[in-house]
All heavy atoms as a GROMACS GRO file, in nm:
protein
  628
    1MET      N    1  14.254  11.957  11.423
    1MET     CA    2  14.213  11.984  11.288
    1MET      C    3  14.279  12.108  11.233
    1MET      O    4  14.301  12.117  11.116
    1MET     CB    5  14.062  11.998  11.281
    1MET     CG    6  13.990  11.868  11.297
    1MET     SD    7  13.812  11.884  11.290
    1MET     CE    8  13.789  11.949  11.130
    2SER      N    9  14.308  12.203  11.318
    2SER     CA   10  14.361  12.329  11.269
    2SER      C   11  14.497  12.312  11.203
    2SER      O   12  14.538  12.396  11.126
    2SER     CB   13  14.369  12.432  11.381
    2SER     OG   14  14.456  12.387  11.481
    3LYS      N   15  14.568  12.203  11.232
    3LYS     CA   16  14.697  12.180  11.170
    3LYS      C   17  14.683  12.129  11.027
    3LYS      O   18  14.774  12.140  10.948
    3LYS     CB   19  14.777  12.082  11.254
    3LYS     CG   20  14.816  12.144  11.386
    3LYS     CD   21  14.898  12.051  11.467
    3LYS     CE   22  14.944  12.129  11.583
    3LYS     NZ   23  14.936  12.097  11.708
    4ILE      N   24  14.566  12.075  10.994
    4ILE     CA   25  14.542  12.023  10.860
    4ILE      C   26  14.510  12.136  10.763
    4ILE      O   27  14.551  12.135  10.650
    4ILE     CB   28  14.426  11.922  10.862
    4ILE    CG1   29  14.465  11.802  10.948
    4ILE    CG2   30  14.389  11.877  10.722
    4ILE    CD1   31  14.352  11.707  10.974
    5PHE      N   32  14.437  12.235  10.810
    5PHE     CA   33  14.391  12.342  10.726
    5PHE      C   34  14.464  12.470  10.761
    5PHE      O   35  14.482  12.502  10.877
    5PHE     CB   36  14.240  12.361  10.743
    5PHE     CG   37  14.164  12.235  10.715
    5PHE    CD1   38  14.119  12.156  10.818
    5PHE    CD2   39  14.142  12.195  10.585
    5PHE    CE1   40  14.051  12.039  10.792
    5PHE    CE2   41  14.075  12.078  10.559
    5PHE     CZ   42  14.030  12.000  10.663
    6ARG      N   43  14.504  12.545  10.660
    6ARG     CA   44  14.578  12.668  10.682
    6ARG      C   45  14.491  12.769  10.753
    6ARG      O   46  14.379  12.797  10.712
    6ARG     CB   47  14.621  12.726  10.547
    6ARG     CG   48  14.705  12.849  10.563
    6ARG     CD   49  14.739  12.907  10.426
    6ARG     NE   50  14.800  13.035  10.442
    6ARG     CZ   51  14.733  13.148  10.465
    6ARG    NH1   52  14.604  13.149  10.473
    6ARG    NH2   53  14.798  13.262  10.478
    7ASN      N   54  14.543  12.824  10.860
    7ASN     CA   55  14.475  12.931  10.933
    7ASN      C   56  14.534  13.064  10.889
    7ASN      O   57  14.655  13.080  10.890
    7ASN     CB   58  14.496  12.917  11.085
    7ASN     CG   59  14.418  12.801  11.142
    7ASN    OD1   60  14.312  12.769  11.094
    7ASN    ND2   61  14.473  12.740  11.244
    8PRO      N   62  14.448  13.160  10.852
    8PRO     CA   63  14.502  13.291  10.815
    8PRO      C   64  14.561  13.360  10.936
    8PRO      O   65  14.515  13.343  11.047
    8PRO     CB   66  14.380  13.366  10.762
    8PRO     CG   67  14.263  13.298  10.822
    8PRO     CD   68  14.304  13.155  10.844
    9ALA      N   69  14.666  13.436  10.912
    9ALA     CA   70  14.729  13.512  11.020
    9ALA      C   71  14.637  13.625  11.062
    9ALA      O   72  14.551  13.668  10.986
    9ALA     CB   73  14.863  13.568  10.972
   10MET      N   74  14.657  13.671  11.184
   10MET     CA   75  14.577  13.782  11.232
   10MET      C   76  14.594  13.900  11.138
   10MET      O   77  14.702  13.928  11.091
   10MET     CB   78  14.618  13.820  11.374
   10MET     CG   79  14.572  13.722  11.476
   10MET     SD   80  14.628  13.754  11.644
   10MET     CE   81  14.598  13.926  11.664
   11GLY      N   82  14.484  13.966  11.110
   11GLY     CA   83  14.488  14.081  11.022
   11GLY      C   84  14.464  14.047  10.876
   11GLY      O   85  14.439  14.135  10.796
   12GLU      N   86  14.470  13.919  10.839
   12GLU     CA   87  14.440  13.880  10.702
   12GLU      C   88  14.291  13.889  10.679
   12GLU      O   89  14.212  13.884  10.772
   12GLU     CB   90  14.486  13.736  10.674
   12GLU     CG   91  14.632  13.722  10.647
   12GLU     CD   92  14.668  13.583  10.601
   12GLU    OE1   93  14.586  13.521  10.532
   12GLU    OE2   94  14.776  13.537  10.635
   13GLU      N   95  14.253  13.895  10.555
   13GLU     CA   96  14.113  13.898  10.519
   13GLU      C   97  14.046  13.768  10.564
   13GLU      O   98  14.100  13.661  10.547
   13GLU     CB   99  14.098  13.914  10.367
   13GLU     CG  100  13.960  13.950  10.323
   13GLU     CD  101  13.918  14.090  10.368
   13GLU    OE1  102  14.005  14.174  10.391
   13GLU    OE2  103  13.799  14.111  10.380
   14SER      N  104  13.931  13.779  10.625
   14SER     CA  105  13.859  13.663  10.674
   14SER      C  106  13.808  13.580  10.557
   14SER      O  107  13.753  13.633  10.461
   14SER     CB  108  13.740  13.707  10.759
   14SER     OG  109  13.659  13.597  10.788
   15PRO      N  110  13.824  13.448  10.563
   15PRO     CA  111  13.774  13.363  10.455
   15PRO      C  112  13.624  13.373  10.437
   15PRO      O  113  13.574  13.356  10.329
   15PRO     CB  114  13.812  13.222  10.498
   15PRO     CG  115  13.906  13.236  10.610
   15PRO     CD  116  13.891  13.374  10.664
   16ARG      N  117  13.551  13.401  10.543
   16ARG     CA  118  13.406  13.406  10.533
   16ARG      C  119  13.360  13.523  10.445
   16ARG      O  120  13.256  13.516  10.382
   16ARG     CB  121  13.347  13.420  10.672
   16ARG     CG  122  13.200  13.389  10.676
   16ARG     CD  123  13.151  13.382  10.817
   16ARG     NE  124  13.093  13.253  10.836
   16ARG     CZ  125  13.036  13.214  10.946
   16ARG    NH1  126  13.034  13.293  11.050
   16ARG    NH2  127  12.983  13.096  10.956
   17LYS      N  128  13.438  13.630  10.437
   17LYS     CA  129  13.399  13.746  10.358
   17LYS      C  130  13.395  13.715  10.209
   17LYS      O  131  13.319  13.773  10.135
   17LYS     CB  132  13.492  13.864  10.384
   17LYS     CG  133  13.471  13.923  10.522
   17LYS     CD  134  13.559  14.042  10.543
   17LYS     CE  135  13.536  14.096  10.684
   17LYS     NZ  136  13.625  14.204  10.717
   18ASP      N  137  13.479  13.623  10.162
   18ASP     CA  138  13.477  13.590  10.020
   18ASP      C  139  13.396  13.465   9.992
   18ASP      O  140  13.399  13.410   9.883
   18ASP     CB  141  13.618  13.577   9.964
   18ASP     CG  142  13.696  13.459  10.022
   18ASP    OD1  143  13.637  13.376  10.094
   18ASP    OD2  144  13.816  13.450   9.994
   19GLY      N  145  13.320  13.418  10.090
   19GLY     CA  146  13.231  13.306  10.068
   19GLY      C  147  13.293  13.169  10.085
   19GLY      O  148  13.229  13.070  10.056
   20PHE      N  149  13.416  13.162  10.130
   20PHE     CA  150  13.481  13.031  10.143
   20PHE      C  151  13.412  12.942  10.246
   20PHE      O  152  13.390  12.825  10.223
   20PHE     CB  153  13.628  13.048  10.179
   20PHE     CG  154  13.701  12.917  10.191
   20PHE    CD1  155  13.739  12.849  10.078
   20PHE    CD2  156  13.728  12.862  10.315
   20PHE    CE1  157  13.804  12.727  10.088
   20PHE    CE2  158  13.793  12.741  10.326
   20PHE     CZ  159  13.831  12.674  10.213
   21TRP      N  160  13.379  13.000  10.361
   21TRP     CA  161  13.315  12.922  10.468
   21TRP      C  162  13.164  12.924  10.450
   21TRP      O  163  13.094  12.997  10.515
   21TRP     CB  164  13.349  12.978  10.605
   21TRP     CG  165  13.493  12.981  10.643
   21TRP    CD1  166  13.562  13.091  10.684
   21TRP    CD2  167  13.586  12.874  10.651
   21TRP    NE1  168  13.691  13.059  10.715
   21TRP    CE2  169  13.708  12.926  10.695
   21TRP    CE3  170  13.578  12.738  10.624
   21TRP    CZ2  171  13.822  12.846  10.713
   21TRP    CZ3  172  13.690  12.660  10.641
   21TRP    CH2  173  13.810  12.714  10.684
   22GLN      N  174  13.115  12.846  10.360
   22GLN     CA  175  12.971  12.837  10.336
   22GLN      C  176  12.913  12.714  10.403
   22GLN      O  177  12.987  12.628  10.451
   22GLN     CB  178  12.944  12.831  10.185
   22GLN     CG  179  12.991  12.953  10.109
   22GLN     CD  180  12.916  13.078  10.148
   22GLN    OE1  181  12.798  13.075  10.176
   22GLN    NE2  182  12.986  13.190  10.153
   23LYS      N  183  12.781  12.705  10.404
   23LYS     CA  184  12.714  12.592  10.470
   23LYS      C  185  12.759  12.458  10.416
   23LYS      O  186  12.780  12.364  10.490
   23LYS     CB  187  12.562  12.605  10.456
   23LYS     CG  188  12.506  12.724  10.526
   23LYS     CD  189  12.489  12.699  10.672
   23LYS     CE  190  12.420  12.816  10.738
   23LYS     NZ  191  12.462  12.843  10.869
   24HIS      N  192  12.776  12.445  10.284
   24HIS     CA  193  12.816  12.314  10.231
   24HIS      C  194  12.959  12.280  10.274
   24HIS      O  195  12.990  12.164  10.295
   24HIS     CB  196  12.799  12.307  10.079
   24HIS     CG  197  12.889  12.397  10.001
   24HIS    ND1  198  12.860  12.529   9.980
   24HIS    CD2  199  13.007  12.374   9.941
   24HIS    CE1  200  12.957  12.583   9.909
   24HIS    NE2  201  13.048  12.492   9.884
   25GLN      N  202  13.045  12.378  10.292
   25GLN     CA  203  13.179  12.349  10.344
   25GLN      C  204  13.171  12.307  10.490
   25GLN      O  205  13.250  12.224  10.533
   25GLN     CB  206  13.273  12.468  10.328
   25GLN     CG  207  13.338  12.472  10.193
   25GLN     CD  208  13.286  12.585  10.108
   25GLN    OE1  209  13.195  12.657  10.147
   25GLN    NE2  210  13.342  12.601   9.991
   26GLN      N  211  13.076  12.362  10.564
   26GLN     CA  212  13.059  12.319  10.703
   26GLN      C  213  13.024  12.171  10.706
   26GLN      O  214  13.081  12.095  10.785
   26GLN     CB  215  12.951  12.399  10.773
   26GLN     CG  216  12.991  12.540  10.806
   26GLN     CD  217  12.878  12.619  10.867
   26GLN    OE1  218  12.764  12.576  10.866
   26GLN    NE2  219  12.911  12.734  10.920
   27GLU      N  220  12.933  12.130  10.621
   27GLU     CA  221  12.893  11.989  10.620
   27GLU      C  222  13.009  11.900  10.577
   27GLU      O  223  13.029  11.792  10.632
   27GLU     CB  224  12.772  11.968  10.528
   27GLU     CG  225  12.706  11.835  10.544
   27GLU     CD  226  12.660  11.807  10.688
   27GLU    OE1  227  12.614  11.897  10.758
   27GLU    OE2  228  12.673  11.690  10.730
   28GLU      N  229  13.088  11.944  10.479
   28GLU     CA  230  13.207  11.869  10.439
   28GLU      C  231  13.306  11.858  10.555
   28GLU      O  232  13.367  11.754  10.576
   28GLU     CB  233  13.275  11.936  10.320
   28GLU     CG  234  13.195  11.927  10.191
   28GLU     CD  235  13.251  12.015  10.082
   28GLU    OE1  236  13.357  12.076  10.100
   28GLU    OE2  237  13.185  12.022   9.976
   29MET      N  238  13.320  11.966  10.631
   29MET     CA  239  13.412  11.966  10.745
   29MET      C  240  13.360  11.874  10.855
   29MET      O  241  13.439  11.806  10.921
   29MET     CB  242  13.429  12.108  10.798
   29MET     CG  243  13.550  12.125  10.884
   29MET     SD  244  13.704  12.083  10.800
   29MET     CE  245  13.704  12.201  10.668
   30VAL      N  246  13.229  11.870  10.873
   30VAL     CA  247  13.170  11.778  10.970
   30VAL      C  248  13.206  11.635  10.933
   30VAL      O  249  13.251  11.556  11.017
   30VAL     CB  250  13.016  11.796  10.978
   30VAL    CG1  251  12.951  11.682  11.054
   30VAL    CG2  252  12.983  11.930  11.043
   31GLU      N  253  13.188  11.600  10.807
   31GLU     CA  254  13.220  11.465  10.761
   31GLU      C  255  13.369  11.435  10.776
   31GLU      O  256  13.406  11.325  10.819
   31GLU     CB  257  13.178  11.447  10.614
   31GLU     CG  258  13.029  11.457  10.591
   31GLU     CD  259  12.950  11.349  10.663
   31GLU    OE1  260  13.001  11.236  10.678
   31GLU    OE2  261  12.837  11.378  10.706
   32ALA      N  262  13.453  11.532  10.744
   32ALA     CA  263  13.597  11.513  10.757
   32ALA      C  264  13.637  11.496  10.903
   32ALA      O  265  13.719  11.408  10.936
   32ALA     CB  266  13.673  11.631  10.696
   33ALA      N  267  13.579  11.575  10.991
   33ALA     CA  268  13.610  11.566  11.134
   33ALA      C  269  13.570  11.430  11.190
   33ALA      O  270  13.646  11.367  11.263
   33ALA     CB  271  13.540  11.677  11.211
   34ILE      N  272  13.452  11.384  11.152
   34ILE     CA  273  13.407  11.253  11.200
   34ILE      C  274  13.496  11.143  11.144
   34ILE      O  275  13.532  11.049  11.216
   34ILE     CB  276  13.259  11.231  11.165
   34ILE    CG1  277  13.172  11.328  11.246
   34ILE    CG2  278  13.217  11.087  11.190
   34ILE    CD1  279  13.026  11.334  11.204
   35GLY      N  280  13.534  11.156  11.017
   35GLY     CA  281  13.623  11.057  10.957
   35GLY      C  282  13.759  11.051  11.023
   35GLY      O  283  13.817  10.944  11.041
   36LEU      N  284  13.811  11.167  11.061
   36LEU     CA  285  13.944  11.172  11.124
   36LEU      C  286  13.942  11.142  11.273
   36LEU      O  287  14.031  11.076  11.325
   36LEU     CB  288  14.005  11.311  11.104
   36LEU     CG  289  14.057  11.343  10.965
   36LEU    CD1  290  14.090  11.492  10.955
   36LEU    CD2  291  14.180  11.260  10.934
   37TYR      N  292  13.842  11.195  11.343
   37TYR     CA  293  13.844  11.191  11.489
   37TYR      C  294  13.735  11.105  11.553
   37TYR      O  295  13.733  11.091  11.674
   37TYR     CB  296  13.835  11.334  11.545
   37TYR     CG  297  13.951  11.418  11.503
   37TYR    CD1  298  13.939  11.512  11.401
   37TYR    CD2  299  14.076  11.403  11.562
   37TYR    CE1  300  14.046  11.590  11.361
   37TYR    CE2  301  14.184  11.480  11.522
   37TYR     CZ  302  14.169  11.572  11.422
   37TYR     OH  303  14.275  11.648  11.383
   38GLY      N  304  13.645  11.053  11.472
   38GLY     CA  305  13.539  10.966  11.524
   38GLY      C  306  13.458  11.035  11.632
   38GLY      O  307  13.413  11.148  11.614
   39SER      N  308  13.442  10.968  11.744
   39SER     CA  309  13.359  11.022  11.852
   39SER      C  310  13.420  11.146  11.918
   39SER      O  311  13.353  11.215  11.994
   39SER     CB  312  13.333  10.916  11.958
   39SER     OG  313  13.455  10.878  12.020
   40GLU      N  314  13.546  11.177  11.889
   40GLU     CA  315  13.612  11.296  11.943
   40GLU      C  316  13.606  11.414  11.847
   40GLU      O  317  13.672  11.516  11.868
   40GLU     CB  318  13.757  11.264  11.978
   40GLU     CG  319  13.773  11.158  12.084
   40GLU     CD  320  13.713  11.199  12.217
   40GLU    OE1  321  13.726  11.317  12.255
   40GLU    OE2  322  13.651  11.113  12.281
   41ALA      N  323  13.527  11.403  11.741
   41ALA     CA  324  13.520  11.509  11.640
   41ALA      C  325  13.468  11.640  11.696
   41ALA      O  326  13.516  11.748  11.660
   41ALA     CB  327  13.434  11.463  11.522
   42ALA      N  328  13.371  11.634  11.787
   42ALA     CA  329  13.318  11.757  11.846
   42ALA      C  330  13.426  11.828  11.927
   42ALA      O  331  13.438  11.951  11.923
   42ALA     CB  332  13.197  11.727  11.934
   43THR      N  333  13.507  11.752  11.998
   43THR     CA  334  13.616  11.811  12.075
   43THR      C  335  13.717  11.878  11.983
   43THR      O  336  13.764  11.989  12.010
   43THR     CB  337  13.685  11.704  12.161
   43THR    OG1  338  13.588  11.643  12.246
   43THR    CG2  339  13.798  11.762  12.244
   44ALA      N  340  13.750  11.813  11.872
   44ALA     CA  341  13.846  11.871  11.777
   44ALA      C  342  13.792  12.001  11.719
   44ALA      O  343  13.865  12.100  11.709
   44ALA     CB  344  13.874  11.770  11.665
   45ALA      N  345  13.663  12.003  11.683
   45ALA     CA  346  13.603  12.125  11.629
   45ALA      C  347  13.600  12.235  11.735
   45ALA      O  348  13.623  12.353  11.705
   45ALA     CB  349  13.463  12.097  11.577
   46ALA      N  350  13.575  12.197  11.860
   46ALA     CA  351  13.575  12.295  11.969
   46ALA      C  352  13.713  12.357  11.987
   46ALA      O  353  13.724  12.479  12.010
   46ALA     CB  354  13.528  12.230  12.099
   47TYR      N  355  13.816  12.276  11.976
   47TYR     CA  356  13.952  12.330  11.986
   47TYR      C  357  13.981  12.426  11.871
   47TYR      O  358  14.047  12.529  11.892
   47TYR     CB  359  14.056  12.218  11.986
   47TYR     CG  360  14.080  12.158  12.122
   47TYR    CD1  361  14.048  12.025  12.148
   47TYR    CD2  362  14.134  12.233  12.226
   47TYR    CE1  363  14.070  11.968  12.273
   47TYR    CE2  364  14.156  12.178  12.351
   47TYR     CZ  365  14.124  12.046  12.374
   47TYR     OH  366  14.145  11.992  12.497
   48CYS      N  367  13.934  12.396  11.752
   48CYS     CA  368  13.954  12.487  11.639
   48CYS      C  369  13.881  12.619  11.664
   48CYS      O  370  13.935  12.726  11.635
   48CYS     CB  371  13.904  12.422  11.510
   48CYS     SG  372  14.005  12.285  11.454
   49ALA      N  373  13.759  12.610  11.718
   49ALA     CA  374  13.684  12.732  11.749
   49ALA      C  375  13.756  12.813  11.856
   49ALA      O  376  13.767  12.936  11.845
   49ALA     CB  377  13.542  12.696  11.795
   50LEU      N  378  13.804  12.747  11.958
   50LEU     CA  379  13.876  12.815  12.065
   50LEU      C  380  14.002  12.884  12.013
   50LEU      O  381  14.031  12.999  12.047
   50LEU     CB  382  13.912  12.717  12.176
   50LEU     CG  383  13.986  12.775  12.296
   50LEU    CD1  384  13.902  12.881  12.365
   50LEU    CD2  385  14.023  12.664  12.393
   51GLU      N  386  14.075  12.815  11.928
   51GLU     CA  387  14.196  12.874  11.869
   51GLU      C  388  14.162  12.998  11.788
   51GLU      O  389  14.228  13.102  11.799
   51GLU     CB  390  14.266  12.772  11.780
   51GLU     CG  391  14.392  12.824  11.715
   51GLU     CD  392  14.458  12.720  11.625
   51GLU    OE1  393  14.452  12.601  11.656
   51GLU    OE2  394  14.516  12.762  11.525
   52ALA      N  395  14.057  12.989  11.706
   52ALA     CA  396  14.015  13.104  11.626
   52ALA      C  397  13.973  13.220  11.716
   52ALA      O  398  14.007  13.336  11.688
   52ALA     CB  399  13.901  13.065  11.533
   53TRP      N  400  13.902  13.190  11.823
   53TRP     CA  401  13.857  13.296  11.914
   53TRP      C  402  13.976  13.366  11.980
   53TRP      O  403  13.981  13.489  11.987
   53TRP     CB  404  13.765  13.236  12.020
   53TRP     CG  405  13.715  13.339  12.117
   53TRP    CD1  406  13.765  13.367  12.240
   53TRP    CD2  407  13.608  13.431  12.096
   53TRP    NE1  408  13.694  13.469  12.298
   53TRP    CE2  409  13.597  13.511  12.211
   53TRP    CE3  410  13.519  13.451  11.990
   53TRP    CZ2  411  13.501  13.609  12.224
   53TRP    CZ3  412  13.425  13.551  12.003
   53TRP    CH2  413  13.416  13.627  12.119
   54THR      N  414  14.072  13.288  12.028
   54THR     CA  415  14.186  13.348  12.097
   54THR      C  416  14.277  13.427  12.002
   54THR      O  417  14.349  13.515  12.046
   54THR     CB  418  14.270  13.243  12.173
   54THR    OG1  419  14.318  13.145  12.081
   54THR    CG2  420  14.186  13.176  12.281
   55GLU      N  421  14.271  13.394  11.872
   55GLU     CA  422  14.349  13.467  11.773
   55GLU      C  423  14.269  13.579  11.708
   55GLU      O  424  14.312  13.638  11.609
   55GLU     CB  425  14.401  13.371  11.666
   55GLU     CG  426  14.504  13.274  11.720
   55GLU     CD  427  14.554  13.176  11.616
   55GLU    OE1  428  14.509  13.181  11.499
   55GLU    OE2  429  14.639  13.093  11.652
   56HIS      N  430  14.150  13.606  11.763
   56HIS     CA  431  14.064  13.715  11.715
   56HIS      C  432  14.021  13.697  11.570
   56HIS      O  433  14.003  13.794  11.498
   56HIS     CB  434  14.130  13.852  11.735
   56HIS     CG  435  14.173  13.875  11.876
   56HIS    ND1  436  14.084  13.903  11.977
   56HIS    CD2  437  14.296  13.869  11.934
   56HIS    CE1  438  14.150  13.915  12.090
   56HIS    NE2  439  14.278  13.895  12.068
   57ARG      N  440  14.006  13.573  11.528
   57ARG     CA  441  13.955  13.542  11.394
   57ARG      C  442  13.807  13.506  11.411
   57ARG      O  443  13.768  13.391  11.408
   57ARG     CB  444  14.034  13.428  11.331
   57ARG     CG  445  14.178  13.462  11.303
   57ARG     CD  446  14.256  13.348  11.239
   57ARG     NE  447  14.278  13.239  11.333
   57ARG     CZ  448  14.226  13.117  11.323
   57ARG    NH1  449  14.149  13.086  11.222
   57ARG    NH2  450  14.252  13.025  11.414
   58HIS      N  451  13.724  13.608  11.429
   58HIS     CA  452  13.585  13.586  11.468
   58HIS      C  453  13.502  13.516  11.361
   58HIS      O  454  13.413  13.437  11.395
   58HIS     CB  455  13.522  13.718  11.512
   58HIS     CG  456  13.593  13.776  11.629
   58HIS    ND1  457  13.593  13.718  11.753
   58HIS    CD2  458  13.673  13.886  11.640
   58HIS    CE1  459  13.665  13.788  11.836
   58HIS    NE2  460  13.716  13.891  11.771
   59SER      N  461  13.527  13.542  11.235
   59SER     CA  462  13.454  13.469  11.131
   59SER      C  463  13.490  13.322  11.132
   59SER      O  464  13.404  13.235  11.116
   59SER     CB  465  13.483  13.529  10.993
   59SER     OG  466  13.426  13.657  10.984
   60ASP      N  467  13.618  13.292  11.151
   60ASP     CA  468  13.660  13.153  11.160
   60ASP      C  469  13.599  13.087  11.284
   60ASP      O  470  13.559  12.971  11.280
   60ASP     CB  471  13.813  13.141  11.168
   60ASP     CG  472  13.881  13.180  11.038
   60ASP    OD1  473  13.813  13.185  10.934
   60ASP    OD2  474  14.002  13.205  11.042
   61TYR      N  475  13.594  13.164  11.393
   61TYR     CA  476  13.531  13.111  11.515
   61TYR      C  477  13.387  13.072  11.487
   61TYR      O  478  13.342  12.964  11.526
   61TYR     CB  479  13.535  13.215  11.627
   61TYR     CG  480  13.442  13.181  11.740
   61TYR    CD1  481  13.476  13.082  11.831
   61TYR    CD2  482  13.319  13.244  11.753
   61TYR    CE1  483  13.389  13.048  11.935
   61TYR    CE2  484  13.232  13.211  11.856
   61TYR     CZ  485  13.268  13.113  11.946
   61TYR     OH  486  13.182  13.079  12.046
   62GLY      N  487  13.312  13.158  11.418
   62GLY     CA  488  13.173  13.127  11.385
   62GLY      C  489  13.161  13.001  11.303
   62GLY      O  490  13.072  12.918  11.326
   63PHE      N  491  13.250  12.984  11.206
   63PHE     CA  492  13.250  12.864  11.123
   63PHE      C  493  13.273  12.740  11.208
   63PHE      O  494  13.197  12.643  11.203
   63PHE     CB  495  13.358  12.875  11.015
   63PHE     CG  496  13.377  12.748  10.938
   63PHE    CD1  497  13.292  12.717  10.833
   63PHE    CD2  498  13.478  12.659  10.970
   63PHE    CE1  499  13.308  12.599  10.762
   63PHE    CE2  500  13.495  12.542  10.900
   63PHE     CZ  501  13.409  12.512  10.795
   64TRP      N  502  13.378  12.741  11.288
   64TRP     CA  503  13.413  12.623  11.368
   64TRP      C  504  13.309  12.595  11.476
   64TRP      O  505  13.284  12.480  11.509
   64TRP     CB  506  13.552  12.638  11.428
   64TRP     CG  507  13.658  12.621  11.325
   64TRP    CD1  508  13.743  12.716  11.278
   64TRP    CD2  509  13.688  12.501  11.253
   64TRP    NE1  510  13.824  12.662  11.181
   64TRP    CE2  511  13.793  12.531  11.163
   64TRP    CE3  512  13.637  12.372  11.255
   64TRP    CZ2  513  13.846  12.436  11.077
   64TRP    CZ3  514  13.690  12.277  11.169
   64TRP    CH2  515  13.794  12.310  11.081
   65PHE      N  516  13.248  12.699  11.530
   65PHE     CA  517  13.144  12.676  11.628
   65PHE      C  518  13.024  12.606  11.564
   65PHE      O  519  12.966  12.514  11.622
   65PHE     CB  520  13.102  12.808  11.694
   65PHE     CG  521  13.004  12.788  11.806
   65PHE    CD1  522  13.045  12.734  11.926
   65PHE    CD2  523  12.871  12.823  11.791
   65PHE    CE1  524  12.955  12.714  12.031
   65PHE    CE2  525  12.781  12.804  11.893
   65PHE     CZ  526  12.822  12.749  12.013
   66GLU      N  527  12.989  12.647  11.443
   66GLU     CA  528  12.880  12.580  11.371
   66GLU      C  529  12.917  12.434  11.342
   66GLU      O  530  12.832  12.345  11.354
   66GLU     CB  531  12.848  12.653  11.241
   66GLU     CG  532  12.777  12.784  11.261
   66GLU     CD  533  12.637  12.766  11.319
   66GLU    OE1  534  12.569  12.667  11.285
   66GLU    OE2  535  12.596  12.851  11.398
   67VAL      N  536  13.041  12.410  11.303
   67VAL     CA  537  13.085  12.272  11.280
   67VAL      C  538  13.074  12.193  11.411
   67VAL      O  539  13.023  12.080  11.412
   67VAL     CB  540  13.230  12.268  11.226
   67VAL    CG1  541  13.285  12.125  11.225
   67VAL    CG2  542  13.234  12.328  11.086
   68PHE      N  543  13.119  12.251  11.521
   68PHE     CA  544  13.107  12.186  11.651
   68PHE      C  545  12.962  12.148  11.681
   68PHE      O  546  12.933  12.035  11.721
   68PHE     CB  547  13.162  12.278  11.761
   68PHE     CG  548  13.117  12.240  11.898
   68PHE    CD1  549  13.171  12.129  11.962
   68PHE    CD2  550  13.018  12.313  11.963
   68PHE    CE1  551  13.128  12.092  12.090
   68PHE    CE2  552  12.976  12.278  12.089
   68PHE     CZ  553  13.030  12.167  12.153
   69LEU      N  554  12.870  12.243  11.662
   69LEU     CA  555  12.729  12.215  11.690
   69LEU      C  556  12.674  12.102  11.604
   69LEU      O  557  12.602  12.014  11.653
   69LEU     CB  558  12.645  12.341  11.669
   69LEU     CG  559  12.669  12.456  11.768
   69LEU    CD1  560  12.586  12.578  11.728
   69LEU    CD2  561  12.637  12.412  11.910
   70ARG      N  562  12.709  12.102  11.477
   70ARG     CA  563  12.660  11.997  11.387
   70ARG      C  564  12.716  11.860  11.425
   70ARG      O  565  12.644  11.760  11.423
   70ARG     CB  566  12.697  12.030  11.243
   70ARG     CG  567  12.619  12.146  11.186
   70ARG     CD  568  12.672  12.181  11.049
   70ARG     NE  569  12.606  12.298  10.998
   70ARG     CZ  570  12.549  12.304  10.879
   70ARG    NH1  571  12.549  12.200  10.800
   70ARG    NH2  572  12.492  12.414  10.839
   71VAL      N  573  12.845  11.855  11.459
   71VAL     CA  574  12.905  11.727  11.498
   71VAL      C  575  12.843  11.679  11.629
   71VAL      O  576  12.806  11.563  11.642
   71VAL     CB  577  13.059  11.740  11.513
   71VAL    CG1  578  13.118  11.616  11.574
   71VAL    CG2  579  13.124  11.769  11.378
   72ARG      N  580  12.831  11.769  11.724
   72ARG     CA  581  12.775  11.733  11.853
   72ARG      C  582  12.634  11.677  11.839
   72ARG      O  583  12.598  11.577  11.901
   72ARG     CB  584  12.772  11.855  11.944
   72ARG     CG  585  12.724  11.824  12.085
   72ARG     CD  586  12.691  11.947  12.159
   72ARG     NE  587  12.579  12.012  12.090
   72ARG     CZ  588  12.517  12.118  12.133
   72ARG    NH1  589  12.557  12.177  12.241
   72ARG    NH2  590  12.416  12.170  12.066
   73ASN      N  591  12.555  11.739  11.751
   73ASN     CA  592  12.417  11.693  11.730
   73ASN      C  593  12.411  11.552  11.670
   73ASN      O  594  12.314  11.480  11.689
   73ASN     CB  595  12.340  11.791  11.643
   73ASN     CG  596  12.308  11.919  11.718
   73ASN    OD1  597  12.307  11.923  11.840
   73ASN    ND2  598  12.284  12.025  11.643
   74ARG      N  599  12.512  11.514  11.597
   74ARG     CA  600  12.514  11.379  11.539
   74ARG      C  601  12.543  11.272  11.644
   74ARG      O  602  12.508  11.156  11.625
   74ARG     CB  603  12.618  11.369  11.430
   74ARG     CG  604  12.582  11.450  11.309
   74ARG     CD  605  12.638  11.389  11.187
   74ARG     NE  606  12.610  11.472  11.073
   74ARG     CZ  607  12.668  11.458  10.958
   74ARG    NH1  608  12.761  11.365  10.943
   74ARG    NH2  609  12.635  11.535  10.859
   75PHE      N  610  12.610  11.310  11.751
   75PHE     CA  611  12.646  11.212  11.854
   75PHE      C  612  12.555  11.216  11.976
   75PHE      O  613  12.580  11.148  12.074
   75PHE     CB  614  12.793  11.230  11.897
   75PHE     CG  615  12.888  11.182  11.792
   75PHE    CD1  616  12.946  11.270  11.703
   75PHE    CD2  617  12.918  11.048  11.782
   75PHE    CE1  618  13.034  11.227  11.605
   75PHE    CE2  619  13.006  11.002  11.684
   75PHE     CZ  620  13.064  11.091  11.594
   76ILE      N  621  12.451  11.297  11.971
   76ILE     CA  622  12.359  11.304  12.086
   76ILE      C  623  12.257  11.192  12.075
   76ILE      O  624  12.208  11.156  11.977
   76ILE     CB  625  12.287  11.442  12.091
   76ILE    CG1  626  12.388  11.548  12.128
   76ILE    CG2  627  12.173  11.441  12.189
   76ILE    CD1  628  12.332  11.688  12.134
   0.00000   0.00000   0.00000
């Protein structure tokens, strides 16, 4: 999923600070992930979270982790 959406470079302003990553965007991302990846949507969101974590984009990590949790809960 991270290839579909632009990831800010390290040191850039976090999208969460300007309100971009809001709860309704999380739900939209959940729907998009399920539409694109089906039953593997939780795995895709986990990879996005992992990428954000390793690049020290902690706000993005929080967003993707929440998306992961929401997707995972739909398939339990």
